[in-house]
C-alpha positions, 0 to 999 in steps of 0.5 A: 779800791781807788785808783792811785793815779786818777779819780777821773779821766780828762774828758768827763769833768763839768761845771757840776763838779765845781769844788771837787778834789780830783786826781787826773793822769795823762800826757802833757799836750801843751804848756803855757807860762804866763808869768803869774800862772802856768797852764797845762793842757792834760790829755788822755784818750777821753779828752783834754782838761786844763790845769792851772798852776800858781804855786811857785814850787810846782811852777819850778817843777813844771819848768823841767817838763816838756810836752808828751811827759806823763803826769798825775795831777791832784787839785780842785775843780774850779770854774774857768774865767775864760771858757773854751767852748771848743772842748767839753771840759771848757767850763772848768779847770783844775787848780793843781796842788801836787804833780807827780811825774809818771813817765818822762819824755825826751825834749826833742820829738821825732816829729810834732804830734799835736794836730793843732800845730801841724798836719800829720800827713806832712810828716814822712810816713816812714818816720811816722811808722818807725815811731808808730806809738807816737803817731797813734797819739795823734787825735785823728789816727787815734780815733780811727783805731777806736772807731775800728774797735766800735765797728767790730763790736757792731759787726759781732752784735749784728752777726749774732742777731742774724744767728751766726756762730763765731768760730776760729780757724787755724792760722798754721795751715797748708799751702794751696794755689789760691791766687797770691803767694803764700807766706810759708812757715817751716816745721821743726818737727817735720823736716823739709815741710812747711805750714802756710799762713791762710790767704783766707779761711776758704777751705776751713769754712767749707769744712765747717758747713760739712761738719753741720754748722749752719751759719759761721763767721769770724773776723779773720786775719788773712795773709797774702805775699803780694805787692802792696796797694793803696786799698789793701795792707801789705802782707796781712789784712782782716775780713768778716768771713762768713758762710751759710749752709743750704744757701743760695746767692740771694741768701748771701746777698741779703745778709750783706744788705742787712749787715753793711748798712747797719754798720755804716749807719751806726758810725757815720752821718753820711747818707747810706744806701739801703738794700736791696743794692743794685745788681750789675752783671760783670759784662755790663760793668765793664761796658758802662764803667770800664772796671768791675768796681765802679764808683756810682757817685760818678754820673759819667757812663761809657758808651760804645760808638764803634758802629758810628765810625765804621766808614770814618776817615780817621785812621786811629779809629779803623778796625778798633773798638771805640768807647765814648764818654760824654761830659755834660757842660764839658765844652766850657773847659779850655784847651789846656784841660783836654791836653792834660787829659790826653797826657794822662791817658797816654803817659799814665794809662798807656793809651795810644791817644785820646780823641775829643771834641766839644759841642758849642751852643749852636750844636756844632762840633769844635776842636779836637777831631771835630773835622771827622765828626760828620753831620750824620755822626753828630746827629746820631750822637745827639739822638741815640747817645744823649749828646747835647749842646755845650757838652764835650765827648772823649773817644778811646779806640783800641781792642775791646779789653784795652779800650774798656780798661782805659775808658774806665780810668778816663771816667774816674779821672774826669769825675775827680778833676771836674768834681762830679762825684756826689758828696757825703754818700755811700753808694753800694752795688753788687757785681754778679755773673763773673766769668768762671775762667779767663785766658792767661796770656803769660802762660797761654792757658785757661785760668780761674777768673775769681774763686776756684771753689765757685759753682759754675752756672749750668753745673756739669753740663756747662763744664762739659759743653760750653766754651770755658770762657763763656761759662759764668759762675755764682760769684759776686762782689760788693762795691762801695764808692769805687772799692771792692768791699766784699767778695763771695760765691756759691761753693762747688760742693760736688767732688765730680764738679770740682775735679772737672772745674780744675781740669779745665784750668789745667789741674789733674785730679791727683793735684786737686787731691794733693792740694785740696785733700781735706775738701776733696775727701770731705765732699764724699761724706754728705755735703750740703749746698753752701755759700758765703762772702767776706767783707773786708774790715780794713776797707770798711773802716777806711771808708767809714772814717773817710781815710785816704790810706788803709794804713791810717786805720790799722794800728801797726801796719807795714810800710809800702815795701811790706816792712815793719820799720818799728819792729824791724821785721822781716829781719835776719835770725840766728843760725841756731834758729835756722838749724832748728827748722832745717833751713840753710840760707842761699841767696845772692846779696842784692841792693834794695 
């Protein structure tokens, strides 16, 4: 049966269709009244077609219309006298003989949508999110959402090819201590009890392995009540969650090395690193890059020069760990650059200072702390650390963890300011050998560093005999261009190991049984070794689309305060609704 609104879309007609009677429908992108004739650019998801109107009655009808009205146009395809090579339909236009208004639009828009007239990023984001349905008409944003759909299809095809079964897991689950705060859902049928939205399908995917499924995956929604950040959507996000029975760490990494390049190569013309990806131990990553998600497009490396300054008279270096970053040809930068980098380190990163010097063409240290760079130190830097004439060098001195962290941020800032990053390329690496535990300074106790369900390297012997802070885990992250893109682990599938691992982090066996009861019980009924990971879908689309903000690749995201300003969520509910779920609100009124 013929469609009553259109015979073709706005992106498919060509010169070969010349003379055809057609019907198109879409949004008015632009109206141009040239006196004798009026032109309309008609837009839908597939493209733009020019409509030409010469009939006086139709011209009067068009005078009542404005951009973003939805219309249907009947007419004949004709060859354009003035062709437009910028669009695929640019050789033809439609001579209109009738126009039907399908959806009127207010004459004044909240903001301009046409990307030819304005950069959408100049519009306040809060306004864009309030009228997201208008925002999504912008070509770049619209294409991001379509790209997301195509990426998901590629993922599903590849996972199916690799033998994974797609299985959905519950959204209403139990609350468990997995790092972030849970979103809680009160139960009407069970007064005083709550469901929790899953932070990840962690326990369910492990239970699927215990159930005898060999390879599971799903594009899973995850919910975490945590502060928003640029590379993660507030409240909810999606991940490509997968798990494998009888699998080692290497088995999982091979799956990622096959999946990720396939997806990226299918949807970008940038250069894509192909596996095997570089493996970088966590400790090495912190030493060389000062961060556990290094951007390998940046050629700068952090080096430890503490031993060179043991006898230095520079008080700021005494009894400190000293990290150095050598910038090739950095001596050409003026004093203003070095002062601005010091300001960045102190004011934005909390450093006590940022020492520097530069090496002139004769190989002599000039400026900054050059008077403390003795000939012996300078020669050592040249012979053992790669310092050359015309280079500059930055020094960060503090206790080890702080020096690493600040040096990591200095490295990133230098790479950006000096435009050192390799262009149009995706650089991948795995960070491996994460510490199993870390020391929580706030609570003065041992905590899990990563995933509490991970298998410790060395098993029970390590848990019983090693310093907890020295125990490594079979945990791994995939990093791409400075973003954590996936996280995973070999799972702890032994109930005795699980209890001991949680005991070190301060959890009693009764607590483990209460919080993770299903796993604790299931582990006693024949559990295969298993492992998995979860690449982040939102970040994947953000990287492939070369977007700077993760909200640009999500159809209906929350704002920076985790609010949906279009749907007005979260919002207050009626007392009757609260009574149904046995809840009373008792909160002091506070100003936002």
